[in-house]
N, C-alpha and C positions, 0 to 999 in steps of 0.2 A: 774724576777727571775734569769735571766742569770747572773746578776752582784752580786747577793747575796752571792753565794758560788762557789768555783771552782768545777771542775769535780770530784765528789766523789760519793760514794754509801751511801744512807741513808735509814733507814727503813720507810715503808709507815705508820706505826703507832707503838707505843710501844708494842701493844699486838699482832702484826703480825710479821711473820718471813720473809715476802717478802721484797725485796729491789728493788728500781728503780734508775736508773742512773739520776743524775740531768740533763745530756745532753738531756734526753727525754723531760724534762720540759722546757729546754732552747728554743726549737723550737716551743713552744706552746704560744698562747696568754694567758694572766693571767686568764681570765674567763674560758677558756677551761681547763687549768691546774687545776683550782679549782674544776671544775665539775668532772674531772676524778680522781684527787688525793687530795681531801679536807684535809686529815690529813697531808700530806706532805706540802701543801701550808700553812696550819695553823702553822705547826712547823717553816717553813721558815719565815712567818710573825712575829711570836713571836721573833725569833732570830733577824730579821731586826729591830723590835721595840727596842730591847735591845741595839743594836749597832748604831741605827740611831742617828743623831745629828751632830752638827758641832759647831764651835765657831767663834767668832769674836775677834779681837785683836787691840790694839792701843799701840804704843810705842813712846816715846820721848827721845831723847838723845842730850845732849849738848857736843859738841866737838870743842875745840879751839874757844870758845865763839860764836859758831853758834848752833842754835837749829834745829835739824832734827826731823821730825815727820812722822809717817806712820800709816795707819790703814787698816783693812780689815773688811767689813761688816758695822755694825752700832755702833761700839765702836768708841768713839770720843776722840780727844786730845783737851783740852780746855786750854787757856792761861788766867790766872787770874792776874790782875795787878791793882795797885793803882794809882790814879791821885792825885798829890800833890796840885793842884789848890784849892783855898778856895771856898767852896760851891759845889764842885764836889762830886758825890757819892763816898763813901770810896773804893769801889771795882768794877772793870769792869771785864767782862768775854767775851772772843772771841773764837769762834770755829775755830780751825786750820785745821781740816780734813773735808772730804766730805763723807757722808754716802753712802754706796753701797746698795741701796734698790730700790724698785719699785717707789719711789717718785723722784728718780734721773733721769732727762731727758737724761743725757749722757749715763747712764747705759742702759736705754731703747733703745737708738739708737744702742748701742753695741749689744744688744740682737736681735734687728731687722736685723742687718747685718748678724747675724748667721742664719737667716731664721725663727725666732720665731715671734709669734704674741704678740707684747708688750701689746696691749690692753687687751688681754685675761690674761696675766700675772698680769697686774694691777688689773683687776677685781677679780682674785683669791686671790691676795695679798700674795701669797706664791710661792716658787719654791721648790718643794719637801717638806721637813719638816722645811724649813727656810723661813724667810721673806726677807733675804738679797740675793743680787745677787753675792756677793763675800764672801766666807767663807773658813775656814780651817777645814778639816777633815770630811766633810759630804760625806761619801763614797757612799751613795745610790744615790745621785745626781751627784757626780763627776764621778763615774764609771758606774752608771746605769741610766744616764739621759734619755736614749732611752726608758726606762720603763715608764716614766712619759708622759702622753699624751701631756701636755702643752710644753714639751721640746723635744719630739720625732723628730721634724723636724729640729733640730739644726744641722748645718754643722760641728761643733766642740763643745767641752766641754763648756757649757754656764756658769756654776758656777765656777768662777776662784778665785785665790788668787794672782793675778798679779797687779802691779801698773798701774795707768792711763798712 
């Protein structure tokens, strides 16, 4: 809950006039907060679902006859080319980028170095709302990763958008 919204006052429910400071909720475990303030937690969950998500991206640029590629997540850059040899298939395709997901052994090693249980991450197949280990804009995992049991032991932000 701590990462969902800043220090503000919100009503406990639309039909009630009482207010609670979010800082009260920030010091509570999710279950305890739900038990004491189910309407507030419900409202926060609805807002979180509306805002949750992230994206992946891939780019390719040709500059001075050199091809530069980059990706985040599971968006891929593919190179399609033709072979002029007789009898060859008319078109070949080669993946130029590496997926940042739970199938990538290098990504799992990076997560283990942060103190995370890579086997548990592979079993769940997800990190927050994403299947990727690197994303853009997934605020809930980037700012609130300590709220996710599977990520709570991380020494630093586990879901990143940085190059290898």
